[in-house]
N, C-alpha and C positions, 0 to 999 in steps of 0.2 A: 722857828723853834717848834719842836714837837710838844704838844700840850696833852696833858692827861686829865684835865679837869672836865667834869660833866657839864653839859650845856644846861641852861635853865629848864628846857623841855625834858631832858633826860632826868634831871633831879625830880621833876614833877611826876614823871613816869615811875621812878623808884619809890617816891613817897606814896603814890596811889596804890602800888602793888603791896607795899608794907602795910598800909592801912587795911587792905583787903585780907591779907594774911592774918593779921591780928584779930580782925573782927569775924571773918567767915571761916577760916581754916583752923586756927589754933584751938578754939573752944571745942571742936568736934573731932580733931585728928585722932586723939587717943581712942575714941569710941569706934571709929571705922577701922582703925588698925586692929582693935581687939576682936571685932566681929568679922573681919576679913571681907569688907564690903566697900564699894565706891559710892560716895554721896553725889548722886546726879544733881540735886538742888545746888550744891556748891559749884559744880562744873557749869551749870546754867548761869549762876550768878557771875562767874568769871567771864563768861561770854557777854552777859549784859553789861558788866563793868568795863568791858573793852580791854581785858588783859589776856584774851585768847585770840588766836588767829591774827596777831598783830603784824605779821610779815606778809599778809596778802597785799599785793600791789594796789595802789590807790585807784588805778583805772578799773579795778574790779570791785571796788567798794571797800577795800581794806585801808589800813593805816600806813602801810608801806614802811614799817619799822625795819631797821637793820639788825645785825647780829648783836651789837652791843645793847640795844634796847631790850631785846629778848633775854639776854643774859641778866640784865638788871632786874627784870620781872621775875625770872625763874629763881634767881638767887634769893629774893625776898620771900617767895612762896615756899621754897624748899627749907627756909629757916623755920617755918611753922610745921611743914610736913613734906618730906621728900616724895612720898607716894603720891599725894595729890598734886604736887608740882609736876611730877612726871606725867600724870594723866592730862593736866591742863596743857603742858608744853607739847604733848604728843601730837596735837593737831598740827603744829608747825612742822614736826618731823614727817607726819603723814602727807602733808602737802608739798614737801620739798621736791620730790621727784617731778611733780607736775609743774612746780615753779621753775625748775631747771629745764623743762622740756621745751620743744619748739612747736608743740601742738596747741595752737591758739584756740581751736574749736573746743577742746576740753577745758582750757582755762576759762573761756567765756561761759561754759556750762556750769562748772563746779565751783569756781572761786566766788561768784556772787551768791550761790546757794549757801556756801559755808560762811560767808561774811555776814549775810543778812538773816540767817536762820541758825538756830542752835543745832548744829550738825557736827558729828565727830568723824574723823578719818584716821585710820590706823596705818602703821608702817609694818608690812608683813614680809620679812625676809627669812628669818630663822625657820628651820625645819626640824622634825624629830631627830634626824640623824646628823644635823650640822648646826652650828651656830655662826661663828665668825668666818668659816670657810665658805664664803659665798660662791666661789668658783665651782663648788660641788653641788650647787642647787639642783634638785631633782624635779621640782615642779615644772612641768612641760607646757610650753605655749605652742599650739598647733594652729596654723593659718587655716581659716575656713571662709573662703570668699573675702568679704571686706572685714570680717571679724577674726577674733582669735578664741580658741577654746583652751582654757587652762585646766590642767589635771594634776593635782598634787595636794600636799598637806603642809600647812604652816604651823609654827609652834612659837611659844613665848611672844604672843602678839599683844602688846600693850593696848588696852581699850578695845580689844577685839570683840569682847562680848557685848559691848554697848555702842560700838561705832556704827555709823550709817554707811560709810564707805571705807575701802581699804586700798592702799597702794601695795599691790602684790608684785613681787619680783619672781620672774620665771625665766627659764632658758628656752630659746628657740632653737638652739644648737648646742647640746651638751659637750660635743667635741671641741667647741670653740672656747670653753671655759668662761672667763670674764667677758669676752667679746660677744658671747651668745646671750647674755642676760638682758632682759627687757623689763620695763615696769608698766603695770596696767592699773587703771582705776577700776575697781570692782565694787558694785553696789551690793550690799549684804542681802538685799531683798531679791536679788536675781535668782532664777532657778539654778539649782545645783550647788549653791553656796550654803554651807552648814557651819555651825560654830561648835567647837569642842567645849570641854569642861573648863571651869575656872581653875587655874593652877595655884595650889597653896604655896605660900612663900614664907620665909623667915622674917622678912622685912618688907617695907613699902607695901603693906597689905591693903592700904587704901586705894592702891592703883590696880585697876582691873587688868588681869593677864590671863589669856586663854590659850589653849592648844588642843 
């Protein structure tokens, strides 16, 4: 028989996320929404509490949580502030291309760094001239020996102004549409990487968004 009851561990995860939301997010959510800013101390506390990066596999120092556990956490955080819940969960979204990849060397390099240190990683797909039409991506990836050189602009990047790393989607072959798209881990400190202005929004203003 198919069961829909949460396990004792999942109930504890839900309870912990709810307590964090009520204690750390709810009292300050209105302020950061009003001033259009992202509270880094709250994000750091989320990492310290263990409710960020929960889906990093255990072999890389993470908790190895599944989708349901992440949903339980995000649901509780979003009840207090959807914007801060977005910024906290964005690390999972930013890591997803790497988690799905077969590049074990990159996993060995970045997953432990993000699991054991307060590091943020963004998901950079949208561009100034497109949003959901990813087949039309214009950011180009050109092979240069063992490396790739990316040339383009990303927009609507959640946590882009405060992230240490970015999962950047680019096309190696524009004519191939979806089949030409690749994902790259980019460190924001690398030469040639620049960050645009913070984008003003009508809602979720506690979440950093740049372009």
